[in-house]
C-alpha positions as CSV (number, residue, x, y, z in Angstrom):
1,X,106.5,98.3,119.5
2,X,105.7,96.4,116.4
3,X,103.8,97.9,113.5
4,X,100.9,96.2,111.9
5,X,101.6,94.3,108.7
6,X,101.0,96.2,105.5
7,X,97.9,95.0,103.6
8,X,98.7,93.0,100.5
9,X,95.6,94.4,98.9
10,X,94.3,98.0,98.6
11,X,91.7,99.6,100.8
12,X,88.4,98.2,99.5
13,X,87.0,101.2,97.6
14,X,84.9,101.3,94.4
15,X,81.6,100.3,93.0
16,X,79.1,98.3,95.0
17,X,77.8,95.2,93.3
18,X,74.4,94.0,94.8
19,X,73.5,90.4,94.9
20,X,70.6,88.7,96.6
21,X,70.2,86.0,99.2
22,X,71.4,82.5,99.0
23,X,74.3,82.9,96.6
24,X,76.1,79.7,96.7
25,X,79.8,78.7,96.1
26,X,78.9,77.0,92.8
27,X,77.8,80.3,91.5
28,X,81.3,81.8,92.3
29,X,83.3,78.7,91.4
30,X,81.2,76.5,88.9
31,X,81.8,72.8,89.4
32,X,82.5,72.2,85.7
33,X,85.5,74.5,85.9
34,X,87.0,73.3,89.1
35,X,90.1,71.8,87.3
36,X,90.6,75.0,85.3
37,X,93.2,77.5,86.1
38,X,92.1,80.2,88.5
39,X,92.0,82.9,85.8
40,X,89.7,80.9,83.7
41,X,87.5,80.0,86.7
42,X,87.3,83.6,87.7
43,X,86.0,84.7,84.2
44,X,82.9,82.7,85.1
45,X,82.5,83.9,88.8
46,X,78.9,84.9,89.5
47,X,78.1,84.9,85.7
48,X,75.1,82.7,86.3
49,X,73.6,85.5,88.5
50,X,75.0,88.6,86.8
51,X,76.6,87.8,83.4
52,X,78.3,91.2,83.3
53,X,79.9,90.8,86.7
54,X,83.3,88.9,85.9
55,X,84.1,91.2,82.9
56,X,83.1,94.5,84.6
57,X,84.2,94.3,88.2
58,X,87.2,96.4,89.0
59,X,89.9,96.1,91.7
60,X,88.6,97.4,95.0
61,X,84.9,97.0,94.1
62,X,82.8,95.7,97.0
63,X,80.2,92.9,96.6
64,X,77.0,93.5,98.7
65,X,74.7,90.6,99.3
66,X,71.8,89.6,101.4
67,X,71.5,86.5,103.7
68,X,73.5,83.3,103.3
69,X,76.3,84.4,101.0
70,X,78.6,81.6,100.2
71,X,76.4,78.7,101.2
72,X,77.1,75.3,99.7
73,X,80.3,73.4,99.4
74,X,83.5,74.4,101.1
75,X,85.4,75.0,98.0
76,X,88.3,77.6,98.5
77,X,88.0,78.5,94.8
78,X,85.0,80.7,95.4
79,X,86.8,83.4,97.5
80,X,89.9,82.8,95.3
81,X,87.9,83.7,92.2
82,X,86.5,86.9,93.8
83,X,90.1,87.8,94.8
84,X,91.4,87.0,91.3
85,X,88.8,89.5,89.9
86,X,90.0,92.1,92.3
87,X,87.0,92.2,94.7
88,X,88.0,94.3,97.7
89,X,85.6,92.9,100.1
90,X,82.1,91.2,100.5
91,X,79.5,92.7,102.8
92,X,76.5,90.6,103.5
93,X,73.7,90.1,106.0
94,X,75.1,86.6,106.8
95,X,77.6,84.1,105.4
96,X,78.0,80.4,105.0
97,X,80.5,79.6,107.8
98,X,83.0,77.8,105.6
99,X,83.0,80.5,103.0
100,X,83.5,83.1,105.6
101,X,86.6,81.4,107.1
102,X,88.0,80.5,103.7
103,X,87.6,84.1,102.6
104,X,89.5,85.4,105.6
105,X,92.2,82.7,105.2
106,X,92.7,83.8,101.6
107,X,92.8,87.4,102.5
108,X,89.4,88.5,101.3
109,X,87.6,90.8,103.8
110,X,84.1,89.7,104.6
111,X,81.9,91.7,106.9
112,X,78.4,91.1,108.4
113,X,76.1,94.0,107.9
114,X,72.6,93.6,109.3
115,X,71.0,96.2,106.9
116,X,72.3,96.0,103.3
117,X,69.0,97.2,101.8
118,X,70.1,100.8,101.4
119,X,73.4,99.8,99.7
120,X,72.5,100.6,96.1
121,X,74.0,98.7,93.2
122,X,76.4,100.9,91.3
123,X,77.0,103.4,94.2
124,X,80.6,104.0,95.3
125,X,82.0,103.4,98.7
126,X,85.1,103.0,100.9
127,X,85.3,100.3,103.4
128,X,87.2,100.9,106.7
129,X,88.1,97.6,108.1
130,X,89.2,98.9,111.4
131,X,85.9,100.7,112.2
132,X,83.8,98.1,110.2
133,X,82.1,101.0,108.3
134,X,81.3,101.3,104.7
135,X,81.3,105.0,103.7
136,X,79.2,105.9,100.7
137,X,79.9,108.8,98.5
138,X,76.7,110.5,99.5
139,X,78.1,110.8,103.1
140,X,76.0,108.0,104.6
141,X,77.6,105.2,106.6
142,X,76.6,101.5,106.8
143,X,77.9,99.9,110.1
144,X,79.0,96.3,110.0
145,X,80.0,93.9,112.7
146,X,83.7,94.5,113.6
147,X,86.1,91.8,112.4
148,X,88.0,90.5,115.5
149,X,91.6,91.7,115.7
150,X,93.2,88.3,115.2
151,X,91.2,87.9,111.9
152,X,92.0,91.5,110.8
153,X,95.7,90.6,111.4
154,X,95.3,87.6,109.0
155,X,93.6,89.9,106.4
156,X,96.4,92.5,106.8
157,X,99.0,89.9,106.1
158,X,97.2,88.9,102.9
159,X,95.8,85.6,104.3
160,X,96.6,82.8,106.7
161,X,99.6,81.4,105.0
162,X,101.4,84.8,104.7
163,X,100.3,85.5,108.3
164,X,101.8,82.3,109.7
165,X,105.0,82.7,107.6
166,X,105.6,86.2,109.1
167,X,104.8,85.0,112.6
168,X,107.2,82.1,112.3
169,X,110.0,84.5,110.9
170,X,109.4,86.8,113.9
171,X,109.6,83.9,116.4
172,X,112.8,82.6,114.7
173,X,114.4,86.1,114.8
174,X,113.5,86.5,118.4
175,X,115.2,83.2,119.3
176,X,118.3,84.1,117.3
């Protein structure tokens, strides 16, 4: 029996940061900074929407948004900037498809939650990826759509590249 890979990031737990609808990838990774090193880019992530966000977000914090989070261009730097800042997960009513898959591939949990309206900015919560539930400190629970097991395995490995490296290593050792 094989055990599940150890996550490369902590369980998403911390402050909720609320954002609205239609947050595009340019707000996360501004085009004028695309050639800058990732730490520089991350210092501007979502600053056009909430100037305090990049300087105040803490590891494990959960970003909560409305509909169409991550619309726009397919730039990988958007979820990379969020991970660089320590964002533990993004919970939204819906996602731009390319952003969703880029986030998973880079090890950033993204969950669809039909009703984010009661998730209050500044509240504290813990996200259980296995049950797809966001547990708030007040005892309430927000149910999200479960992430399929094969995508959870990618997240647990820290992203697609580490997942594939581990898989190839297992296959090689099985042949030897």
